[in-house]
C-alpha positions as CSV (number, residue, x, y, z in Angstrom):
1,M,-159.1,-21.3,-160.3
2,T,-162.9,-21.7,-160.2
3,S,-165.3,-19.6,-162.1
4,S,-166.5,-18.1,-158.8
5,N,-162.9,-16.9,-158.0
6,I,-162.7,-15.4,-161.4
7,S,-165.9,-13.4,-161.0
8,S,-164.7,-12.1,-157.6
9,L,-161.5,-10.7,-159.1
10,H,-163.6,-7.8,-160.5
11,A,-164.4,-6.7,-157.0
12,V,-160.9,-6.0,-155.9
13,K,-160.4,-2.3,-155.2
14,T,-157.2,-0.5,-154.3
15,P,-156.1,3.2,-154.5
16,D,-154.3,2.4,-157.7
17,T,-157.4,0.9,-159.3
18,Q,-159.4,4.1,-158.3
19,T,-156.8,6.3,-160.1
20,D,-157.1,3.9,-163.2
21,R,-160.9,4.1,-163.0
22,D,-160.7,7.8,-163.1
23,R,-158.4,7.7,-166.1
24,L,-160.6,5.3,-168.0
25,F,-163.6,7.5,-167.3
26,G,-161.6,10.6,-168.4
27,S,-160.5,8.8,-171.6
28,A,-164.1,8.0,-172.4
29,A,-165.3,11.4,-171.9
30,Q,-162.5,12.8,-174.1
31,I,-163.3,10.3,-176.8
32,A,-166.9,11.0,-176.7
33,A,-166.3,14.7,-177.1
34,D,-164.2,14.1,-180.1
35,L,-166.7,11.8,-181.7
36,A,-169.5,14.3,-181.2
37,K,-167.5,17.0,-183.1
38,R,-167.0,14.6,-185.9
39,G,-170.4,12.9,-185.6
40,A,-172.1,14.2,-188.8
41,D,-169.1,13.3,-190.9
42,L,-168.8,9.9,-189.4
43,D,-172.4,9.2,-190.0
44,R,-172.3,10.5,-193.6
45,E,-169.3,8.3,-194.5
46,G,-170.5,5.2,-192.6
47,Q,-167.2,3.4,-192.7
48,P,-166.1,0.7,-190.4
49,P,-164.5,2.5,-187.3
50,F,-161.0,1.0,-187.3
51,E,-159.4,4.3,-186.2
52,E,-162.0,4.6,-183.4
53,I,-161.5,1.0,-182.2
54,S,-157.7,1.5,-182.3
55,T,-158.2,4.5,-179.8
56,L,-160.3,2.3,-177.6
57,K,-157.3,-0.1,-177.5
58,T,-154.7,2.4,-176.9
59,T,-156.5,4.1,-174.0
60,G,-157.2,0.7,-172.3
61,L,-161.0,0.9,-172.5
62,L,-161.3,-2.5,-174.2
63,N,-159.6,-4.1,-171.2
64,A,-161.5,-2.2,-168.5
65,L,-163.4,-5.2,-167.3
66,H,-160.7,-7.7,-167.3
67,P,-159.2,-8.7,-163.9
68,L,-156.3,-6.7,-162.5
69,Q,-154.2,-9.8,-162.2
70,I,-153.9,-10.1,-166.0
71,G,-153.5,-6.4,-166.6
72,G,-157.0,-5.4,-167.0
73,G,-158.8,-2.4,-165.4
74,G,-160.6,-4.6,-162.8
75,L,-163.9,-2.6,-163.2
76,D,-167.3,-4.1,-162.5
77,W,-170.3,-4.2,-164.8
78,V,-171.8,-1.1,-163.3
79,D,-168.8,1.0,-164.4
80,G,-168.4,-0.8,-167.7
81,L,-172.0,0.0,-168.7
82,R,-171.5,3.5,-167.6
83,L,-168.5,3.7,-170.0
84,V,-170.7,2.5,-172.8
85,R,-173.2,5.1,-172.0
86,I,-170.4,7.9,-172.0
87,L,-169.1,6.8,-175.4
88,A,-172.6,6.6,-176.9
89,R,-173.0,10.4,-176.2
90,G,-170.4,11.0,-178.9
91,E,-171.3,8.3,-181.4
92,S,-173.9,5.6,-180.8
93,S,-172.2,3.0,-182.7
94,I,-169.0,3.2,-180.8
95,G,-170.9,2.9,-177.7
96,Q,-172.6,-0.2,-179.0
97,L,-169.3,-1.7,-180.2
98,L,-167.7,-1.2,-176.8
99,G,-170.6,-2.8,-175.0
100,Y,-170.7,-5.9,-177.3
101,H,-167.0,-6.3,-176.8
102,Y,-167.5,-6.3,-173.1
103,V,-170.2,-9.0,-173.2
104,N,-168.3,-11.1,-175.8
105,S,-164.9,-11.0,-174.1
106,Q,-166.3,-11.3,-170.6
107,Y,-168.5,-14.3,-171.4
108,I,-165.6,-16.7,-171.3
109,Y,-165.2,-16.1,-167.6
110,W,-168.6,-17.6,-166.7
111,A,-169.2,-19.9,-169.6
112,A,-166.0,-21.7,-170.3
113,D,-166.0,-25.2,-168.8
114,D,-162.3,-24.9,-168.1
115,P,-161.4,-21.8,-165.9
116,D,-157.8,-22.0,-166.9
117,Q,-158.7,-21.8,-170.6
118,A,-160.8,-18.6,-169.7
119,W,-157.9,-17.2,-167.8
120,Q,-155.6,-17.8,-170.8
121,L,-158.0,-16.2,-173.3
122,G,-158.4,-13.2,-171.1
123,A,-154.7,-12.7,-170.6
124,E,-154.0,-13.0,-174.3
125,T,-156.9,-10.5,-175.0
126,V,-155.4,-7.9,-172.6
127,A,-151.8,-8.5,-173.7
128,K,-152.8,-8.1,-177.5
129,N,-155.6,-5.6,-177.1
130,L,-158.1,-7.8,-179.0
131,Y,-161.5,-6.8,-179.9
132,W,-164.2,-9.4,-179.5
133,G,-167.3,-9.9,-181.7
134,A,-169.6,-12.7,-182.2
135,A,-171.6,-14.8,-184.7
136,V,-174.5,-16.2,-182.8
137,N,-177.6,-14.6,-184.2
138,P,-180.2,-17.2,-183.3
139,R,-182.6,-15.9,-186.1
140,D,-180.4,-17.0,-188.8
141,P,-180.0,-20.5,-190.3
142,G,-177.5,-22.2,-188.1
143,L,-173.7,-22.7,-188.8
144,T,-172.5,-26.2,-189.1
145,L,-169.3,-28.1,-188.2
146,A,-168.1,-31.2,-189.9
147,R,-165.0,-33.5,-189.1
148,R,-162.1,-33.2,-191.5
149,D,-158.4,-34.4,-191.2
150,G,-158.5,-34.6,-187.3
151,H,-160.3,-31.2,-186.8
152,Y,-163.6,-29.6,-187.7
153,V,-164.5,-27.2,-190.5
154,L,-167.0,-24.4,-190.1
155,N,-169.5,-23.5,-192.9
156,G,-172.4,-21.1,-193.1
157,R,-173.5,-17.5,-193.0
158,K,-174.6,-15.1,-190.2
159,T,-176.2,-11.7,-190.8
160,F,-176.0,-8.7,-188.4
161,S,-172.6,-9.8,-187.2
162,T,-171.7,-6.5,-185.3
163,G,-168.0,-5.8,-185.5
164,A,-167.5,-8.2,-188.4
165,R,-164.5,-6.5,-189.9
166,I,-163.0,-4.9,-186.8
167,S,-163.0,-8.2,-184.6
168,D,-159.9,-10.1,-183.7
169,R,-161.9,-12.8,-181.9
170,I,-165.5,-14.0,-182.2
171,N,-167.7,-16.2,-180.2
172,V,-169.5,-18.8,-182.4
173,N,-172.3,-21.3,-181.9
174,A,-172.5,-24.1,-184.5
175,A,-174.3,-27.5,-184.9
176,F,-172.3,-30.7,-185.1
177,D,-174.5,-33.7,-185.9
178,H,-177.2,-33.4,-183.3
179,Q,-175.2,-31.4,-180.9
180,V,-174.2,-27.8,-180.4
181,A,-170.7,-26.5,-180.2
182,N,-169.6,-23.2,-178.5
183,F,-166.3,-22.0,-179.4
184,V,-163.9,-19.0,-179.9
185,I,-161.9,-18.4,-183.0
186,P,-159.5,-15.7,-184.5
187,T,-160.8,-13.8,-187.4
188,D,-157.5,-14.2,-189.3
189,R,-158.1,-17.7,-190.1
190,P,-158.6,-18.6,-193.7
191,G,-162.3,-19.1,-194.4
192,Y,-163.5,-16.1,-192.4
193,I,-165.2,-13.8,-195.0
194,T,-166.9,-10.5,-194.2
195,I,-169.5,-9.1,-196.5
196,D,-169.8,-5.4,-196.9
197,D,-173.7,-5.3,-196.9
198,W,-174.4,-3.2,-193.8
199,D,-176.5,-0.3,-195.3
200,N,-179.1,0.6,-192.6
201,I,-180.4,4.1,-191.7
202,G,-178.7,4.0,-188.3
203,Q,-175.7,2.6,-186.4
204,R,-173.8,3.1,-189.6
205,L,-170.4,2.7,-187.8
206,S,-171.3,-0.4,-186.1
207,D,-169.8,-2.7,-188.7
208,S,-172.8,-5.0,-188.5
209,G,-172.7,-6.7,-191.9
210,S,-173.0,-10.4,-192.5
211,V,-170.1,-13.0,-192.4
212,E,-169.6,-16.3,-194.2
213,F,-167.6,-19.2,-193.0
214,R,-166.1,-21.5,-195.7
215,D,-164.3,-24.5,-194.5
216,L,-162.8,-22.4,-191.7
217,P,-160.8,-24.8,-189.5
218,V,-161.9,-25.2,-185.8
219,Y,-159.7,-27.2,-183.3
220,E,-160.7,-28.9,-180.0
221,S,-158.8,-26.3,-178.2
222,D,-161.2,-23.6,-179.5
223,L,-164.2,-25.2,-177.8
224,I,-165.1,-23.5,-174.4
225,S,-167.6,-26.0,-173.4
226,P,-168.4,-29.6,-174.2
227,L,-170.6,-30.5,-177.1
228,A,-174.1,-30.7,-175.9
229,A,-177.7,-31.6,-177.0
230,P,-179.7,-28.5,-178.4
231,D,-182.1,-28.9,-175.6
232,A,-179.6,-29.4,-172.7
233,A,-180.0,-27.1,-169.9
234,P,-177.0,-24.7,-169.8
235,K,-175.1,-23.6,-166.6
236,V,-177.1,-20.8,-165.0
237,Q,-174.1,-18.6,-164.7
238,S,-173.4,-19.0,-168.6
239,T,-176.8,-17.4,-169.4
240,F,-176.0,-14.0,-168.1
241,N,-174.9,-12.7,-171.5
242,T,-178.6,-12.0,-172.2
243,P,-179.5,-9.7,-169.4
244,L,-176.1,-8.1,-169.7
245,I,-176.4,-7.4,-173.6
246,Q,-179.9,-6.1,-172.9
247,L,-178.3,-3.6,-170.4
248,V,-175.7,-2.6,-173.1
249,F,-178.7,-1.8,-175.3
250,A,-180.3,0.3,-172.5
251,N,-177.1,2.1,-171.9
252,F,-176.1,3.2,-175.3
253,Y,-179.7,4.1,-176.1
254,L,-179.6,6.5,-173.2
255,G,-176.1,7.7,-174.0
256,T,-177.3,8.5,-177.6
257,A,-180.2,10.5,-176.2
258,E,-178.0,12.3,-173.8
259,G,-175.7,13.2,-176.7
260,A,-178.6,14.4,-178.7
261,L,-179.9,16.6,-176.0
262,A,-176.5,18.1,-175.3
263,E,-176.1,18.9,-179.0
264,A,-179.6,20.4,-179.0
265,L,-178.9,22.7,-176.1
266,D,-175.7,23.9,-177.7
267,Y,-177.6,24.8,-180.9
268,V,-180.3,26.6,-178.9
269,R,-177.7,28.8,-177.1
270,T,-175.8,29.7,-180.2
271,T,-178.2,29.4,-183.1
272,T,-181.9,29.2,-182.4
273,R,-183.7,32.5,-182.8
274,P,-186.4,33.5,-180.2
275,W,-190.0,33.2,-181.6
276,V,-191.5,36.4,-182.9
277,T,-194.2,36.7,-180.3
278,S,-192.2,35.7,-177.3
279,G,-190.9,39.1,-176.4
280,L,-187.6,37.6,-175.7
281,E,-184.1,38.3,-176.9
282,R,-182.8,34.8,-176.5
283,A,-184.3,31.5,-177.4
284,A,-182.6,30.0,-174.4
285,E,-185.0,32.1,-172.1
286,D,-188.2,30.8,-173.9
287,P,-190.2,29.2,-171.1
288,Y,-191.6,26.6,-173.5
289,I,-188.1,25.5,-174.5
290,L,-187.1,25.5,-170.8
291,E,-190.0,23.4,-170.0
292,R,-189.1,20.6,-172.5
293,V,-185.5,20.8,-171.6
294,G,-186.5,20.1,-168.0
295,E,-188.8,17.2,-169.0
296,F,-186.2,15.6,-171.2
297,R,-183.4,16.0,-168.5
298,A,-185.6,14.6,-165.8
299,A,-186.5,11.6,-168.0
300,L,-182.8,10.9,-168.7
301,K,-181.7,11.2,-165.2
302,A,-184.4,8.7,-164.1
303,A,-183.7,6.3,-166.9
304,A,-179.9,6.4,-166.2
305,A,-180.6,5.7,-162.4
306,L,-182.8,2.7,-163.4
307,A,-180.1,1.4,-165.7
308,D,-177.5,1.7,-162.9
309,A,-179.7,0.0,-160.3
310,A,-180.4,-2.9,-162.7
311,A,-176.6,-3.3,-163.4
312,L,-176.1,-3.5,-159.7
313,V,-178.6,-6.5,-159.4
314,V,-177.2,-8.2,-162.4
315,Q,-173.5,-7.7,-161.2
316,A,-174.4,-9.0,-157.7
317,N,-176.1,-12.1,-159.0
318,L,-173.5,-12.9,-161.5
319,S,-170.8,-12.5,-159.0
320,R,-172.3,-15.6,-157.1
321,G,-170.7,-17.8,-159.7
322,S,-171.8,-21.3,-160.0
323,S,-174.1,-21.0,-156.9
324,V,-176.4,-18.6,-158.6
325,T,-179.9,-20.0,-159.1
326,E,-182.4,-19.9,-162.0
327,R,-184.7,-17.7,-159.9
328,E,-181.9,-15.3,-159.1
329,R,-180.8,-15.2,-162.8
330,G,-184.5,-14.4,-163.8
331,E,-184.9,-11.8,-161.2
332,A,-181.7,-10.1,-162.4
333,A,-183.0,-10.3,-166.0
334,I,-186.2,-8.7,-165.1
335,E,-184.2,-5.7,-163.7
336,A,-182.3,-5.5,-166.9
337,Y,-185.5,-5.8,-169.1
338,Q,-187.3,-3.0,-167.1
339,S,-184.3,-0.8,-167.9
340,K,-184.4,-1.7,-171.5
341,V,-188.1,-1.0,-171.9
342,N,-187.8,2.4,-170.2
343,A,-184.6,3.3,-172.2
344,T,-186.2,2.4,-175.5
345,H,-189.2,4.7,-175.0
346,V,-187.1,7.6,-173.5
347,S,-184.4,7.6,-176.1
348,L,-186.9,7.5,-179.0
349,E,-188.9,10.3,-177.7
350,I,-186.0,12.6,-176.9
351,T,-184.1,12.0,-180.1
352,A,-187.2,12.7,-182.1
353,R,-188.3,15.8,-180.2
354,I,-185.1,17.7,-179.9
355,F,-186.1,19.5,-183.1
356,E,-188.8,21.2,-181.1
357,L,-186.1,22.9,-179.1
358,M,-183.9,23.9,-182.1
359,G,-186.5,25.0,-184.7
360,A,-186.7,24.3,-188.5
361,R,-183.4,25.3,-189.5
362,A,-181.9,22.4,-187.5
363,T,-183.4,20.0,-190.0
364,A,-180.8,21.0,-192.6
365,S,-179.0,18.0,-193.8
366,R,-175.6,19.2,-193.1
367,F,-176.2,19.0,-189.4
368,R,-177.4,15.3,-189.5
369,F,-179.2,15.8,-186.1
370,D,-181.6,13.1,-187.3
371,R,-178.7,10.6,-186.8
372,Y,-179.5,10.3,-183.2
373,W,-183.0,9.1,-183.8
374,R,-182.0,7.0,-186.8
375,N,-179.5,5.2,-184.5
376,V,-181.8,4.4,-181.7
377,R,-184.8,3.6,-184.0
378,T,-182.5,1.1,-185.9
379,H,-181.2,-0.8,-182.9
380,T,-184.4,-0.6,-180.8
381,L,-185.8,-3.1,-183.4
382,H,-183.1,-5.7,-182.5
383,D,-185.8,-7.5,-180.5
384,P,-189.4,-6.4,-180.1
385,V,-189.6,-4.2,-176.9
386,F,-193.2,-5.3,-176.4
387,Y,-191.9,-8.8,-175.7
388,K,-189.6,-7.4,-173.0
389,A,-192.5,-5.4,-171.5
390,R,-194.6,-8.6,-171.6
391,E,-191.9,-10.6,-169.7
392,V,-191.8,-7.9,-167.0
393,G,-195.5,-7.8,-166.7
394,D,-195.7,-11.6,-166.6
395,F,-193.1,-11.5,-163.6
396,A,-195.1,-8.7,-161.8
397,L,-198.5,-10.4,-162.3
398,N,-197.7,-14.1,-162.3
399,D,-194.3,-14.4,-160.6
400,R,-192.9,-16.0,-163.7
401,I,-189.3,-15.5,-164.6
402,P,-188.3,-15.2,-168.3
403,P,-187.4,-18.4,-170.3
404,V,-183.7,-18.5,-171.0
405,S,-182.7,-17.8,-174.6
406,L,-180.3,-15.4,-176.5
407,Y,-183.2,-12.9,-176.4
408,S,-184.5,-13.3,-172.8
C-alpha cells in the first residue's frame, strides 16, 4: 500500500462513519463540559492527566484520525482539529495533548519509508489505544545513538517533552555518527526516564517535563526512515508535521479563549452586579458589557473560520501524498501560519480581558479564571509569533515560501 493510498483512506465517508463522527464530537463536548467544571482544581493540582487521557482512550477520541480499515474513526484533519478546539474549551492542556497525539501518531503515515510498517504501527495503536508523544525538540542538544551488541543504544536529554509520563509511544530524532535517525519507541523500555520538572505558570496538565535516555535499546525495526545526512532534503510529504502542529496550536488557543468567554458569560449572568450608575438591575443588560461580548464573540468566530479554512488547505495538499510539491507544502504552511498568528493575538486578548466583563470579585484566587490567560501565554511562547508573521509577510510581499524546519 502506498503512502498516497494511506492518505486517501481518511477521505472515505459512509453513513456509519457519520454516526461515529457525531458520537466522537458528542463525547468531546461532554468531556470538555466535565473538564470545565473541574478546571480550577485541575489547574491548582497540576498533576499528569492519567485519568483524562484514559477517558480519551475509552471514548475513541485518540483513534479518531486513524483509517477505518484498522478500526479508527476515519476523520480528516479538519474534524480532528475541531475536536482539539472543543476539548481545549474545557481544559487547555487536554486540548494540547490530544492535538500533539494526532500529529505524532499520524506522522507515520506520511513519513515512514515502508508503508506496511506505518500500517502495522497504526493498527497496533488503535488496537491498544496508545498515546503518542515525541522527543524531538530541536532547541536542545541532540540525542545520540551508538552501536552495541547488534543494536543501538540511545542517550541524551530532551526538555519540554509534552506527554512525557503519559506516552505509550514516542517519535524520536537522534544523531548516529554523521547521520540522523528517525524512529519510534515504546516508553516502557528500560532507559526511558521522565523528570518531574514541569513547573510553569500555564498548561500545568500538559505533562511537559524533560526526559532522559540512558542506554535505551533501539532496534533496526524501530527506524521509520533510512539514516540520512543532516542536510539531506526530506520527502516533502514528511514535512507536513510542522504546519499541522502549528494548526494544533491555533485551535487549542482558540478553544481556550472560547472556554474563557463561556465561563465569563456564566459568571456575568449569575454573579456580576450592575454598576451603580448604570440604572440597570442586571449586569447582563449593561450595554458596555454587551459591546465587549459582541466584539469577543465576533473575533472568535472569525478566528475559528480562518483556522478551519487553513485546515482544509493543509488537508487537501497533504492528501496529494508523494506527488505534493515544495510549493504546495509552502502555500499550505502559510495558511496555517496566518491562522496561528491570528489565534495568538485573539486568544491572548480575550483571556486577559474577560475580567472587564466579570468585575473585581472575579479575580479571587479560588476561581482561577486567570488560568485561561496563563495557559495561552505559556504556550504562545513556544516559537516567536513575530517570526510566523514575518514568514507570512515574506510570502505576501516576495512570494517566498517558508524554509522547512520543525518550526516552519
